[in-house]
N, C-alpha and C positions, 0 to 999 in steps of 0.2 A: 651158642648160636641159637637164635630164635627162629622157629619154624612155624609157619602159618599155613593152614589148608583152607581153601575156599571152594565151595561148590556152587556152580551156576546151573540151574535146572537139574540138579543132581544132589542126592544126599551122599556126603563123603563117609564111606564106611571105614571101619577099623582095618579091614583087609587092604583097602587102597592106601590108607595111611602107613600101615606096616610095610607094604610092598615098596612104597615111595621112599620111606626112610631107610630101608635096607639098600636100595639103589643109591641113595645119597651118600651112604657111608663110603662108597668107592670114590666119590668126588672129594669127600673130606680128606682122604688120604693124600690127595695131590696138593692141597693147600690148607693151611691152618688159619688163614685170614678171613674166614667166612664170618660175617657179622649177622646177616639177616637173610632169610629165604621165605618167599611167598609162593606157594604152589596153587594154581587155579585149575580146577577140573570143570569142564562144561560139555554139554551135549546139545548138538544142533541136528535135528532129524536123525540121520544115521551116522554122522561124523562125531567122534569123540575127540575133544581137544584137551590138551594139557599144556599149560604154560608156566614158566617159572621166572621170577624176578629174584636174582641173586645179588646181594650186596657184598662185595669184597672190599678190602681195604684199598681204596684208590680206583675202583672200577665197579660199575653196575652192569650186570649181564641179564638180558631178557631173551628168552628162547621159547618158541612155540612149536608144537608138533601135534598133528592130527592123524587119526587112523580110524578104521571101523571098529577096532577093539581097544578098550581103554588101557589094558596092560601092554599092548603093542605100542601104543602112543607113549606110555611112560618109558618103555625101553628105548624108543627112538629119541625121546627128549633127553634121557640120561646120556646117550651116546653123543648127541650134539653138545650137551653141557660139558662133558668130559673133554671133548676137543677144544672148546672155548676156554676152559680153565687152564688146560695145558698151554694153549697159545698165549694166554695172558701171563702165565708163569714164565715162559721162555722170553717174552718181551721184557719182562721186569728185570731179568738178569742183565748185568752190565756186559755188553759185548766189546766195548772199547775200554781198555785200561790205560791209564796214564803211564807212559814209559818212564822208568826211573833211570837216572844217569848212573852209569857204572864207571868208576875210575879205571883208566887203562894203565896197565903196567908199562911204564916207559923205561926201556933199558938202553 
């Protein structure tokens, strides 16, 4: 999986990178089809924003979260991302199966 960090009006520190990758490991446990992820950190006055573009096999997920604290924004983002990945995984499973014909015992 390719992981890219982008900072807008902010220098992305190793602490932010480590914290985000440790939170992303929880998401990786739900799916093994992650191709690419791009995490963008930005600061606008007092609001800190974190957004992620996640490319899965067959779907692209874009999620945005903002808060007054960057780490709280990352936590909120990962909670939203977790729900979105689980929802995608459940939709991907076949809910309808083709019924097979069973021969009946005729006596």
